[in-house]
PAFI-485892 format. One record per atom (N, C-alpha, C): residue in three letters; residue number from 1; x, y, z; atom name. Coordinates in steps of 0.05 Angstrom, whole numbers. Layout:
REM residues N
res:ALA&n:NUM&c1:X&c2:Y&c3:Z&atom:CA
...
***
This chain:
REM residues 99
res:MET&n:1&c1:65&c2:-33&c3:618&atom:N
res:MET&n:1&c1:62&c2:-18&c3:643&atom:CA
res:MET&n:1&c1:50&c2:-35&c3:664&atom:C
res:ARG&n:2&c1:59&c2:-33&c3:687&atom:N
res:ARG&n:2&c1:46&c2:-48&c3:711&atom:CA
res:ARG&n:2&c1:40&c2:-27&c3:732&atom:C
res:ALA&n:3&c1:14&c2:-28&c3:742&atom:N
res:ALA&n:3&c1:6&c2:-10&c3:764&atom:CA
res:ALA&n:3&c1:-3&c2:-26&c3:787&atom:C
res:ASP&n:4&c1:-3&c2:-14&c3:809&atom:N
res:ASP&n:4&c1:-15&c2:-25&c3:835&atom:CA
res:ASP&n:4&c1:-42&c2:-18&c3:839&atom:C
res:GLU&n:5&c1:-54&c2:-26&c3:862&atom:N
res:GLU&n:5&c1:-82&c2:-22&c3:868&atom:CA
res:GLU&n:5&c1:-90&c2:8&c3:867&atom:C
res:ALA&n:6&c1:-73&c2:24&c3:874&atom:N
res:ALA&n:6&c1:-78&c2:53&c3:873&atom:CA
res:ALA&n:6&c1:-73&c2:66&c3:846&atom:C
res:LEU&n:7&c1:-67&c2:50&c3:827&atom:N
res:LEU&n:7&c1:-62&c2:57&c3:799&atom:CA
res:LEU&n:7&c1:-36&c2:76&c3:797&atom:C
res:THR&n:8&c1:-17&c2:69&c3:815&atom:N
res:THR&n:8&c1:10&c2:81&c3:814&atom:CA
res:THR&n:8&c1:28&c2:61&c3:797&atom:C
res:VAL&n:9&c1:41&c2:74&c3:778&atom:N
res:VAL&n:9&c1:58&c2:57&c3:760&atom:CA
res:VAL&n:9&c1:81&c2:45&c3:776&atom:C
res:GLN&n:10&c1:82&c2:19&c3:773&atom:N
res:GLN&n:10&c1:106&c2:4&c3:788&atom:CA
res:GLN&n:10&c1:129&c2:1&c3:769&atom:C
res:ARG&n:11&c1:124&c2:-4&c3:744&atom:N
res:ARG&n:11&c1:146&c2:-8&c3:724&atom:CA
res:ARG&n:11&c1:136&c2:-7&c3:696&atom:C
res:TYR&n:12&c1:154&c2:-1&c3:677&atom:N
res:TYR&n:12&c1:151&c2:-4&c3:649&atom:CA
res:TYR&n:12&c1:168&c2:-25&c3:638&atom:C
res:SER&n:13&c1:159&c2:-42&c3:622&atom:N
res:SER&n:13&c1:175&c2:-64&c3:611&atom:CA
res:SER&n:13&c1:174&c2:-63&c3:581&atom:C
res:TYR&n:14&c1:199&c2:-66&c3:569&atom:N
res:TYR&n:14&c1:201&c2:-65&c3:541&atom:CA
res:TYR&n:14&c1:216&c2:-89&c3:532&atom:C
res:GLY&n:15&c1:211&c2:-101&c3:509&atom:N
res:GLY&n:15&c1:226&c2:-125&c3:499&atom:CA
res:GLY&n:15&c1:220&c2:-131&c3:471&atom:C
res:ALA&n:16&c1:238&c2:-144&c3:459&atom:N
res:ALA&n:16&c1:234&c2:-153&c3:430&atom:CA
res:ALA&n:16&c1:246&c2:-181&c3:428&atom:C
res:ARG&n:17&c1:239&c2:-195&c3:408&atom:N
res:ARG&n:17&c1:250&c2:-223&c3:404&atom:CA
res:ARG&n:17&c1:251&c2:-227&c3:374&atom:C
res:ILE&n:18&c1:273&c2:-237&c3:365&atom:N
res:ILE&n:18&c1:276&c2:-246&c3:336&atom:CA
res:ILE&n:18&c1:278&c2:-276&c3:334&atom:C
res:ASP&n:19&c1:261&c2:-287&c3:319&atom:N
res:ASP&n:19&c1:260&c2:-316&c3:315&atom:CA
res:ASP&n:19&c1:269&c2:-322&c3:287&atom:C
res:ILE&n:20&c1:286&c2:-341&c3:282&atom:N
res:ILE&n:20&c1:294&c2:-352&c3:255&atom:CA
res:ILE&n:20&c1:290&c2:-382&c3:257&atom:C
res:GLU&n:21&c1:276&c2:-391&c3:237&atom:N
res:GLU&n:21&c1:267&c2:-419&c3:233&atom:CA
res:GLU&n:21&c1:271&c2:-430&c3:206&atom:C
res:ALA&n:22&c1:282&c2:-454&c3:205&atom:N
res:ALA&n:22&c1:286&c2:-468&c3:181&atom:CA
res:ALA&n:22&c1:266&c2:-492&c3:179&atom:C
res:ARG&n:23&c1:253&c2:-498&c3:157&atom:N
res:ARG&n:23&c1:235&c2:-519&c3:155&atom:CA
res:ARG&n:23&c1:242&c2:-536&c3:130&atom:C
res:LEU&n:24&c1:240&c2:-561&c3:133&atom:N
res:LEU&n:24&c1:244&c2:-579&c3:110&atom:CA
res:LEU&n:24&c1:224&c2:-600&c3:110&atom:C
res:ARG&n:25&c1:210&c2:-604&c3:86&atom:N
res:ARG&n:25&c1:188&c2:-623&c3:85&atom:CA
res:ARG&n:25&c1:189&c2:-637&c3:58&atom:C
res:ARG&n:26&c1:187&c2:-663&c3:59&atom:N
res:ARG&n:26&c1:189&c2:-680&c3:35&atom:CA
res:ARG&n:26&c1:161&c2:-694&c3:32&atom:C
res:SER&n:27&c1:149&c2:-693&c3:9&atom:N
res:SER&n:27&c1:123&c2:-706&c3:3&atom:CA
res:SER&n:27&c1:128&c2:-728&c3:-19&atom:C
res:ASP&n:28&c1:118&c2:-752&c3:-13&atom:N
res:ASP&n:28&c1:118&c2:-772&c3:-34&atom:CA
res:ASP&n:28&c1:89&c2:-778&c3:-40&atom:C
res:TYR&n:29&c1:83&c2:-776&c3:-66&atom:N
res:TYR&n:29&c1:55&c2:-780&c3:-74&atom:CA
res:TYR&n:29&c1:49&c2:-809&c3:-83&atom:C
res:VAL&n:30&c1:24&c2:-817&c3:-80&atom:N
res:VAL&n:30&c1:15&c2:-844&c3:-87&atom:CA
res:VAL&n:30&c1:-10&c2:-839&c3:-106&atom:C
res:GLY&n:31&c1:-20&c2:-862&c3:-115&atom:N
res:GLY&n:31&c1:-45&c2:-861&c3:-131&atom:CA
res:GLY&n:31&c1:-39&c2:-848&c3:-159&atom:C
res:ALA&n:32&c1:-55&c2:-830&c3:-168&atom:N
res:ALA&n:32&c1:-53&c2:-818&c3:-195&atom:CA
res:ALA&n:32&c1:-28&c2:-803&c3:-199&atom:C
res:GLU&n:33&c1:-17&c2:-793&c3:-178&atom:N
res:GLU&n:33&c1:10&c2:-779&c3:-180&atom:CA
res:GLU&n:33&c1:34&c2:-796&c3:-170&atom:C
res:SER&n:34&c1:30&c2:-822&c3:-171&atom:N
res:SER&n:34&c1:51&c2:-840&c3:-160&atom:CA
res:SER&n:34&c1:79&c2:-834&c3:-174&atom:C
res:GLY&n:35&c1:98&c2:-832&c3:-159&atom:N
res:GLY&n:35&c1:125&c2:-826&c3:-169&atom:CA
res:GLY&n:35&c1:133&c2:-796&c3:-165&atom:C
res:ARG&n:36&c1:114&c2:-780&c3:-160&atom:N
res:ARG&n:36&c1:119&c2:-751&c3:-155&atom:CA
res:ARG&n:36&c1:131&c2:-747&c3:-127&atom:C
res:HIS&n:37&c1:152&c2:-731&c3:-125&atom:N
res:HIS&n:37&c1:164&c2:-725&c3:-99&atom:CA
res:HIS&n:37&c1:169&c2:-695&c3:-99&atom:C
res:ASP&n:38&c1:161&c2:-683&c3:-77&atom:N
res:ASP&n:38&c1:165&c2:-654&c3:-73&atom:CA
res:ASP&n:38&c1:183&c2:-650&c3:-50&atom:C
res:THR&n:39&c1:201&c2:-631&c3:-51&atom:N
res:THR&n:39&c1:217&c2:-624&c3:-26&atom:CA
res:THR&n:39&c1:214&c2:-594&c3:-24&atom:C
res:ARG&n:40&c1:206&c2:-586&c3:1&atom:N
res:ARG&n:40&c1:204&c2:-556&c3:6&atom:CA
res:ARG&n:40&c1:223&c2:-547&c3:28&atom:C
res:LEU&n:41&c1:236&c2:-527&c3:24&atom:N
res:LEU&n:41&c1:256&c2:-516&c3:41&atom:CA
res:LEU&n:41&c1:245&c2:-487&c3:47&atom:C
res:ALA&n:42&c1:242&c2:-481&c3:72&atom:N
res:ALA&n:42&c1:232&c2:-454&c3:78&atom:CA
res:ALA&n:42&c1:250&c2:-441&c3:101&atom:C
res:ILE&n:43&c1:257&c2:-416&c3:98&atom:N
res:ILE&n:43&c1:272&c2:-401&c3:118&atom:CA
res:ILE&n:43&c1:253&c2:-378&c3:125&atom:C
res:LEU&n:44&c1:248&c2:-377&c3:152&atom:N
res:LEU&n:44&c1:231&c2:-356&c3:163&atom:CA
res:LEU&n:44&c1:243&c2:-341&c3:185&atom:C
res:ALA&n:45&c1:239&c2:-315&c3:186&atom:N
res:ALA&n:45&c1:248&c2:-299&c3:207&atom:CA
res:ALA&n:45&c1:224&c2:-281&c3:216&atom:C
res:GLY&n:46&c1:225&c2:-275&c3:243&atom:N
res:GLY&n:46&c1:202&c2:-257&c3:253&atom:CA
res:GLY&n:46&c1:211&c2:-241&c3:275&atom:C
res:LEU&n:47&c1:195&c2:-221&c3:280&atom:N
res:LEU&n:47&c1:199&c2:-203&c3:304&atom:CA
res:LEU&n:47&c1:174&c2:-203&c3:320&atom:C
res:LYS&n:48&c1:178&c2:-209&c3:347&atom:N
res:LYS&n:48&c1:156&c2:-211&c3:364&atom:CA
res:LYS&n:48&c1:158&c2:-188&c3:385&atom:C
res:TYR&n:49&c1:137&c2:-172&c3:391&atom:N
res:TYR&n:49&c1:137&c2:-153&c3:412&atom:CA
res:TYR&n:49&c1:113&c2:-160&c3:429&atom:C
res:GLN&n:50&c1:118&c2:-162&c3:456&atom:N
res:GLN&n:50&c1:99&c2:-167&c3:475&atom:CA
res:GLN&n:50&c1:91&c2:-143&c3:491&atom:C
res:PHE&n:51&c1:66&c2:-134&c3:486&atom:N
res:PHE&n:51&c1:57&c2:-109&c3:499&atom:CA
res:PHE&n:51&c1:53&c2:-114&c3:529&atom:C
res:ASN&n:52&c1:41&c2:-137&c3:536&atom:N
res:ASN&n:52&c1:36&c2:-142&c3:564&atom:CA
res:ASN&n:52&c1:32&c2:-174&c3:566&atom:C
res:GLU&n:53&c1:24&c2:-184&c3:588&atom:N
res:GLU&n:53&c1:20&c2:-213&c3:591&atom:CA
res:GLU&n:53&c1:0&c2:-226&c3:571&atom:C
res:SER&n:54&c1:-19&c2:-209&c3:560&atom:N
res:SER&n:54&c1:-40&c2:-220&c3:544&atom:CA
res:SER&n:54&c1:-39&c2:-212&c3:515&atom:C
res:VAL&n:55&c1:-23&c2:-194&c3:507&atom:N
res:VAL&n:55&c1:-24&c2:-184&c3:479&atom:CA
res:VAL&n:55&c1:5&c2:-182&c3:469&atom:C
res:GLU&n:56&c1:8&c2:-195&c3:444&atom:N
res:GLU&n:56&c1:33&c2:-192&c3:430&atom:CA
res:GLU&n:56&c1:30&c2:-190&c3:400&atom:C
res:ALA&n:57&c1:48&c2:-178&c3:387&atom:N
res:ALA&n:57&c1:46&c2:-172&c3:359&atom:CA
res:ALA&n:57&c1:70&c2:-188&c3:345&atom:C
res:LYS&n:58&c1:66&c2:-199&c3:321&atom:N
res:LYS&n:58&c1:88&c2:-213&c3:306&atom:CA
res:LYS&n:58&c1:88&c2:-202&c3:279&atom:C
res:ILE&n:59&c1:112&c2:-202&c3:268&atom:N
res:ILE&n:59&c1:117&c2:-196&c3:239&atom:CA
res:ILE&n:59&c1:135&c2:-217&c3:229&atom:C
res:LEU&n:60&c1:127&c2:-229&c3:207&atom:N
res:LEU&n:60&c1:142&c2:-251&c3:196&atom:CA
res:LEU&n:60&c1:148&c2:-249&c3:166&atom:C
res:ALA&n:61&c1:173&c2:-255&c3:159&atom:N
res:ALA&n:61&c1:179&c2:-256&c3:131&atom:CA
res:ALA&n:61&c1:194&c2:-280&c3:125&atom:C
res:GLY&n:62&c1:191&c2:-293&c3:102&atom:N
res:GLY&n:62&c1:202&c2:-319&c3:94&atom:CA
res:GLY&n:62&c1:204&c2:-325&c3:65&atom:C
res:TYR&n:63&c1:219&c2:-344&c3:59&atom:N
res:TYR&n:63&c1:224&c2:-353&c3:33&atom:CA
res:TYR&n:63&c1:220&c2:-383&c3:31&atom:C
res:GLU&n:64&c1:206&c2:-393&c3:11&atom:N
res:GLU&n:64&c1:203&c2:-422&c3:8&atom:CA
res:GLU&n:64&c1:210&c2:-430&c3:-20&atom:C
res:ASN&n:65&c1:226&c2:-451&c3:-23&atom:N
res:ASN&n:65&c1:231&c2:-464&c3:-49&atom:CA
res:ASN&n:65&c1:220&c2:-491&c3:-50&atom:C
res:ARG&n:66&c1:204&c2:-498&c3:-71&atom:N
res:ARG&n:66&c1:192&c2:-524&c3:-74&atom:CA
res:ARG&n:66&c1:203&c2:-536&c3:-99&atom:C
res:ALA&n:67&c1:219&c2:-558&c3:-94&atom:N
res:ALA&n:67&c1:230&c2:-574&c3:-118&atom:CA
res:ALA&n:67&c1:211&c2:-597&c3:-122&atom:C
res:SER&n:68&c1:205&c2:-604&c3:-146&atom:N
res:SER&n:68&c1:185&c2:-627&c3:-153&atom:CA
res:SER&n:68&c1:196&c2:-641&c3:-176&atom:C
res:THR&n:69&c1:188&c2:-668&c3:-177&atom:N
res:THR&n:69&c1:196&c2:-683&c3:-200&atom:CA
res:THR&n:69&c1:178&c2:-676&c3:-223&atom:C
res:ILE&n:70&c1:157&c2:-660&c3:-218&atom:N
res:ILE&n:70&c1:140&c2:-650&c3:-241&atom:CA
res:ILE&n:70&c1:147&c2:-620&c3:-243&atom:C
res:ALA&n:71&c1:157&c2:-613&c3:-265&atom:N
res:ALA&n:71&c1:169&c2:-585&c3:-268&atom:CA
res:ALA&n:71&c1:148&c2:-563&c3:-262&atom:C
res:SER&n:72&c1:123&c2:-567&c3:-270&atom:N
res:SER&n:72&c1:102&c2:-546&c3:-267&atom:CA
res:SER&n:72&c1:96&c2:-543&c3:-237&atom:C
res:ARG&n:73&c1:103&c2:-561&c3:-220&atom:N
res:ARG&n:73&c1:97&c2:-559&c3:-189&atom:CA
res:ARG&n:73&c1:119&c2:-544&c3:-175&atom:C
res:ALA&n:74&c1:143&c2:-542&c3:-187&atom:N
res:ALA&n:74&c1:164&c2:-527&c3:-174&atom:CA
res:ALA&n:74&c1:158&c2:-499&c3:-170&atom:C
res:SER&n:75&c1:166&c2:-486&c3:-149&atom:N
res:SER&n:75&c1:162&c2:-458&c3:-145&atom:CA
res:SER&n:75&c1:180&c2:-446&c3:-124&atom:C
res:ASP&n:76&c1:179&c2:-419&c3:-125&atom:N
res:ASP&n:76&c1:193&c2:-403&c3:-104&atom:CA
res:ASP&n:76&c1:174&c2:-383&c3:-96&atom:C
res:LYS&n:77&c1:173&c2:-379&c3:-68&atom:N
res:LYS&n:77&c1:153&c2:-362&c3:-57&atom:CA
res:LYS&n:77&c1:164&c2:-346&c3:-35&atom:C
res:PHE&n:78&c1:157&c2:-319&c3:-34&atom:N
res:PHE&n:78&c1:165&c2:-300&c3:-13&atom:CA
res:PHE&n:78&c1:141&c2:-292&c3:1&atom:C
res:VAL&n:79&c1:141&c2:-295&c3:29&atom:N
res:VAL&n:79&c1:117&c2:-287&c3:43&atom:CA
res:VAL&n:79&c1:123&c2:-267&c3:66&atom:C
res:VAL&n:80&c1:105&c2:-250&c3:71&atom:N
res:VAL&n:80&c1:105&c2:-231&c3:93&atom:CA
res:VAL&n:80&c1:79&c2:-231&c3:107&atom:C
res:GLY&n:81&c1:79&c2:-231&c3:134&atom:N
res:GLY&n:81&c1:55&c2:-231&c3:147&atom:CA
res:GLY&n:81&c1:58&c2:-216&c3:175&atom:C
res:ALA&n:82&c1:35&c2:-210&c3:186&atom:N
res:ALA&n:82&c1:34&c2:-194&c3:212&atom:CA
res:ALA&n:82&c1:9&c2:-206&c3:228&atom:C
res:SER&n:83&c1:12&c2:-206&c3:254&atom:N
res:SER&n:83&c1:-11&c2:-215&c3:270&atom:CA
res:SER&n:83&c1:-10&c2:-203&c3:297&atom:C
res:ILE&n:84&c1:-32&c2:-199&c3:310&atom:N
res:ILE&n:84&c1:-35&c2:-191&c3:338&atom:CA
res:ILE&n:84&c1:-48&c2:-214&c3:352&atom:C
res:ASP&n:85&c1:-35&c2:-225&c3:372&atom:N
res:ASP&n:85&c1:-45&c2:-248&c3:387&atom:CA
res:ASP&n:85&c1:-54&c2:-241&c3:414&atom:C
res:PHE&n:86&c1:-77&c2:-251&c3:422&atom:N
res:PHE&n:86&c1:-89&c2:-246&c3:449&atom:CA
res:PHE&n:86&c1:-88&c2:-272&c3:463&atom:C
res:ASP&n:87&c1:-77&c2:-271&c3:489&atom:N
res:ASP&n:87&c1:-75&c2:-296&c3:505&atom:CA
res:ASP&n:87&c1:-88&c2:-289&c3:532&atom:C
res:ILE&n:88&c1:-113&c2:-295&c3:534&atom:N
res:ILE&n:88&c1:-127&c2:-288&c3:560&atom:CA
res:ILE&n:88&c1:-135&c2:-315&c3:573&atom:C
res:ASP&n:89&c1:-127&c2:-316&c3:599&atom:N
res:ASP&n:89&c1:-132&c2:-340&c3:614&atom:CA
res:ASP&n:89&c1:-157&c2:-334&c3:631&atom:C
res:PHE&n:90&c1:-180&c2:-345&c3:624&atom:N
res:PHE&n:90&c1:-205&c2:-340&c3:640&atom:CA
res:PHE&n:90&c1:-206&c2:-354&c3:667&atom:C
res:MET&n:91&c1:-190&c2:-374&c3:671&atom:N
res:MET&n:91&c1:-189&c2:-389&c3:696&atom:CA
res:MET&n:91&c1:-171&c2:-377&c3:716&atom:C
res:ARG&n:92&c1:-152&c2:-359&c3:712&atom:N
res:ARG&n:92&c1:-135&c2:-349&c3:730&atom:CA
res:ARG&n:92&c1:-147&c2:-322&c3:742&atom:C
res:PRO&n:93&c1:-146&c2:-320&c3:768&atom:N
res:PRO&n:93&c1:-157&c2:-296&c3:781&atom:CA
res:PRO&n:93&c1:-139&c2:-272&c3:775&atom:C
res:ARG&n:94&c1:-151&c2:-249&c3:770&atom:N
res:ARG&n:94&c1:-136&c2:-224&c3:763&atom:CA
res:ARG&n:94&c1:-132&c2:-205&c3:786&atom:C
res:TRP&n:95&c1:-139&c2:-213&c3:811&atom:N
res:TRP&n:95&c1:-136&c2:-194&c3:834&atom:CA
res:TRP&n:95&c1:-108&c2:-195&c3:844&atom:C
res:PRO&n:96&c1:-100&c2:-173&c3:858&atom:N
res:PRO&n:96&c1:-73&c2:-170&c3:868&atom:CA
res:PRO&n:96&c1:-64&c2:-194&c3:885&atom:C
res:GLY&n:97&c1:-39&c2:-201&c3:880&atom:N
res:GLY&n:97&c1:-28&c2:-224&c3:894&atom:CA
res:GLY&n:97&c1:-35&c2:-251&c3:883&atom:C
res:SER&n:98&c1:-46&c2:-252&c3:859&atom:N
res:SER&n:98&c1:-55&c2:-278&c3:848&atom:CA
res:SER&n:98&c1:-31&c2:-291&c3:834&atom:C
res:ARG&n:99&c1:-10&c2:-280&c3:831&atom:N
res:ARG&n:99&c1:13&c2:-292&c3:817&atom:CA
res:ARG&n:99&c1:32&c2:-303&c3:837&atom:C
***
């Protein structure tokens, strides 16, 4: 919601965003674990909702597969997470007409 100086509502804004991301990482080990190689593939999807200029919420779900030359290090993982993010700019004036 956005209001003017007299606290009269000027507009209501609604929006949503879906993000899908793929990540690939390869690790080559040295030293005591020399010869070990891990490959991680992750697929992530999320939903982001922005309440206003300064506050947004995110929900994330993803799957990660780790293949390794050491069998005990291989794994599959499913993750779910949520966050509320605050982005406040202390250097920008907040009075009318500042944008």
